[in-house]
C-alpha positions in Angstrom: -27.7 -31.5 4.7 -29.4 -28.4 6.1 -27.6 -25.8 4.0 -26.4 -24.0 7.1 -23.1 -23.7 8.9 -23.0 -25.0 12.5 -23.1 -22.3 15.2 -19.6 -21.2 16.1 -18.0 -22.1 12.8 -16.6 -18.6 12.3 -15.9 -17.9 16.0 -12.3 -17.1 16.8 -10.0 -16.2 19.7 -8.7 -12.6 19.6 -5.1 -12.2 20.7 -3.4 -8.8 21.1 0.2 -8.6 20.0 2.4 -5.7 21.3 3.7 -3.4 18.6 6.4 -1.9 20.9 8.0 -2.6 24.2 5.9 -0.2 26.3 2.3 -0.1 25.0 0.1 2.7 26.3 -3.3 2.3 24.5 -5.1 0.0 22.1 -3.3 1.5 19.1 -0.1 -0.1 20.4 -1.5 -3.6 19.9 -2.0 -5.6 16.8 -5.1 -7.9 16.9 -4.6 -11.5 15.6 -7.5 -13.9 15.2 -7.1 -17.6 15.9 -9.8 -19.4 13.9 -10.8 -23.0 13.7 -9.6 -25.5 11.1 -13.2 -26.0 9.7 -13.4 -22.3 8.9 -10.1 -22.5 7.0 -11.3 -25.4 5.0 -14.5 -23.7 4.0 -12.7 -20.4 3.2 -10.3 -22.3 1.0 -13.1 -23.9 -0.9 -14.9 -20.6 -1.4 -11.6 -19.0 -2.5 -11.2 -21.7 -5.1 -14.7 -21.1 -6.5 -14.3 -17.3 -6.6 -10.9 -17.7 -8.3 -12.7 -19.3 -11.3 -14.9 -16.2 -11.9 -12.8 -13.4 -10.5 -11.6 -12.4 -14.0 -15.3 -11.8 -15.0 -15.8 -9.5 -12.1 -12.8 -7.2 -12.3 -11.6 -5.3 -15.4 -8.8 -6.5 -17.6 -6.4 -3.7 -16.6 -6.6 -4.8 -12.9 -3.3 -6.7 -12.2 -4.0 -8.0 -8.8 -4.2 -11.7 -10.0 -2.4 -12.6 -13.1 -2.7 -16.2 -14.2 0.6 -16.4 -16.0 2.5 -15.2 -12.9 2.6 -17.6 -10.0 4.3 -16.9 -6.7 6.9 -19.6 -5.9 8.2 -18.1 -2.7 6.7 -16.2 0.2 5.0 -16.5 3.5 1.4 -17.6 3.5 -0.6 -15.6 6.0 -4.2 -14.7 6.8 -7.5 -15.9 5.4 -7.2 -17.4 1.9 -10.6 -15.8 1.1 -9.6 -12.3 2.2 -7.6 -11.2 -0.9 -10.5 -12.0 -3.2 -13.1 -10.3 -1.0 -10.8 -7.3 -0.6 -10.3 -7.1 -4.4 -14.0 -7.1 -5.1 -14.6 -4.4 -2.5 -11.7 -2.3 -3.8 -13.1 -2.7 -7.4 -16.3 -1.0 -6.1 -14.4 2.3 -5.5 -12.7 2.0 -8.9 -16.0 1.4 -10.6 -17.5 4.5 -9.0 -14.5 6.6 -10.1 -14.8 5.3 -13.7 -18.6 6.0 -13.9 -18.1 9.5 -12.4 -15.5 10.2 -15.1 -17.8 8.9 -17.9 -20.6 11.1 -16.6 -18.2 14.1 -16.5 -18.7 14.4 -12.7 -15.0 14.0 -12.1 -12.2 15.2 -14.3 -8.9 13.3 -14.1 -5.4 14.2 -15.2 -4.3 13.6 -18.8 -0.7 12.5 -19.5 1.3 11.4 -22.5 0.8 11.9 -26.2 -2.1 9.5 -26.2 -3.9 11.8 -23.7 -4.3 9.0 -21.2 -6.7 10.0 -18.4 -5.7 9.0 -14.9 -8.2 9.3 -12.1 -7.0 6.8 -9.5 -4.3 4.3 -8.7 -4.9 1.3 -6.3 -2.5 -1.1 -4.7 -3.7 -3.2 -1.8 -5.2 -0.7 0.7 -3.3 2.3 -0.7 -5.4 4.5 -3.0 -4.3 7.6 -4.9 -7.0 9.8 -6.3 -5.8 12.2 -9.1 -7.8 15.0 -10.6 -7.9 18.7 -11.6 -7.8 21.1 -8.7 -11.4 22.3 -9.0 -14.3 22.6 -6.5 -16.4 20.4 -8.8 -13.9 17.6 -8.4 -13.7 18.1 -4.7 -17.5 17.9 -4.2 -17.8 14.9 -6.5 -14.9 13.2 -4.7 -16.7 13.5 -1.4 -19.9 12.3 -2.9 -18.1 9.3 -4.4 -16.5 8.3 -1.1 -19.7 8.7 0.7 -21.5 6.5 -1.8 -18.7 3.9 -1.5 -19.2 3.9 2.3 -23.0 3.3 2.0 -22.6 0.5 -0.6 -19.7 -1.4 0.9 -20.4 -0.8 4.6 -16.8 0.4 5.1 -15.8 3.8 6.4 -13.1 6.1 4.9 -10.6 7.2 7.5 -10.3 10.9 6.5 -7.9 11.5 9.5 -5.3 9.4 7.6 -6.1 10.9 4.2 -3.9 13.7 2.7 -4.6 16.3 0.1 -1.8 17.5 -2.2 -2.3 20.6 -4.2 0.0 21.4 -7.2 -0.1 25.1 -8.3 -3.1 25.7 -6.0 -3.5 28.8 -3.8 -2.9 28.1 -0.2 -6.3 29.6 0.9 -8.2 27.6 -1.6 -6.3 24.4 -0.6 -7.2 25.0 3.1 -10.9 25.4 2.3 -10.8 22.1 0.3 -9.1 20.4 3.2 -11.8 21.6 5.6 -14.5 20.4 3.2 -13.0 16.9 2.9 -12.1 16.8 6.6 -8.5 15.6 5.9 -5.1 17.2 6.2 -2.6 18.8 3.8 0.7 17.3 2.7 3.3 18.5 0.2 5.6 17.2 -2.4 7.7 15.1 -2.1 5.5 12.5 -0.4 6.0 8.7 0.0 3.8 6.4 -2.0 4.5 2.6 -2.0 7.9 3.3 -0.6 8.9 5.8 -3.3 9.3 9.5 -2.7 7.0 11.0 -5.3 8.2 14.4 -6.7 11.7 14.2 -5.1 14.8 15.3 -6.9 16.4 12.1 -8.0 19.9 13.7 -8.1 19.5 14.8 -4.4 21.9 13.0 -2.0 19.3 13.2 0.8 16.9 11.0 -1.3 19.1 8.0 -0.4 19.3 8.8 3.4 16.5 6.3 4.3 18.4 3.5 2.5 21.7 4.3 4.3 19.9 4.6 7.6 18.3 1.1 7.1 21.8 -0.3 6.3 23.3 1.3 9.4 20.4 0.0 11.6 20.9 -3.6 10.4 24.7 -3.4 10.7 24.4 -2.2 14.3 22.3 -5.2 15.1 24.6 -7.6 13.3 27.7 -6.3 15.0 26.4 -7.5 18.4 26.2 -11.1 17.2 30.0 -11.6 16.9 29.7 -13.1 13.4 32.6 -14.7 11.5 34.1 -13.1 8.4 32.2 -15.6 6.2 28.9 -14.9 8.0 29.3 -11.1 7.6 30.2 -11.6 3.9 27.0 -13.7 3.3 24.8 -11.1 5.1 26.3 -8.3 3.0 25.7 -10.1 -0.3 22.3 -11.6 0.5 20.6 -8.9 2.6 22.4 -5.6 2.7 23.1 -5.4 -1.1 19.4 -6.0 -1.8 18.2 -3.0 0.2 18.7 -0.3 -2.5 17.3 -2.5 -5.4 13.8 -1.0 -5.1 15.1 2.6 -5.3 17.5 1.6 -8.1 14.5 0.4 -10.2 13.3 4.1 -10.3 16.3 6.3 -9.7 19.9 6.4 -11.0 22.2 6.4 -7.9 24.6 9.3 -7.6 28.3 8.3 -7.5 28.7 9.9 -4.1 25.9 7.8 -2.7 27.4 4.6 -4.2 30.8 5.3 -2.7 29.1 6.0 0.7 27.3 2.7 0.6 30.5 0.9 -0.3 32.2 2.5 2.6 29.5 1.4 5.0 29.8 -2.2 3.8 33.6 -2.2 4.0 33.5 -0.9 7.6 31.3 -3.8 8.6 33.8 -6.3 7.2 
């Protein structure tokens, strides 16, 4: 009637959930907001309206929301409006990178026979910026991130940002790190759960998978499961752990035998 939301519609109770058994500071807690049902209804309505026009806002090569692919399983969590708002904000950084590339302010990295120019990769809140190791790129990158902060109202956490130099002199890399106020990391590094630049034939590459298996098995052994229960857990849970790695790397025979040995020991 008045075109305004009642006072307190978006108010919420903030609850702190412990991340570990002995929290020492605020970083050891995870904040959870308990909101009202009225806000959830309004957010759902707005999300439905944004969904109708989201394809006109983001570029066609953005695969965050694909109409033909619909999730049939999964746990719903959080605000239904949040993914769309986050997508619009993240697209702001992508747009700045594309405009900087068109204006020759930032030079990306070309790959393949078609000379495909790559400047950035985005997945949820993980962003990978890729470019030639030049001071022109470094200065432009800092200006782009600063512009993104001013436009979006967000702040880039440089303390969690890492700079990786390939065939770059150590002294030059250190000066770039000081200029960007971030830290240095080296290849291989983990991105979206995959070690980038690692030797796929190395046996140590599969150590995280084997450690996760052993960790789950040690917890299951304390539950005094029957033979059938252990067999179901092996087939449904343990056997699925290496699938993500297997979609990128060919498993060495020695690692395959080691995983089989771990599974047999549990049975």
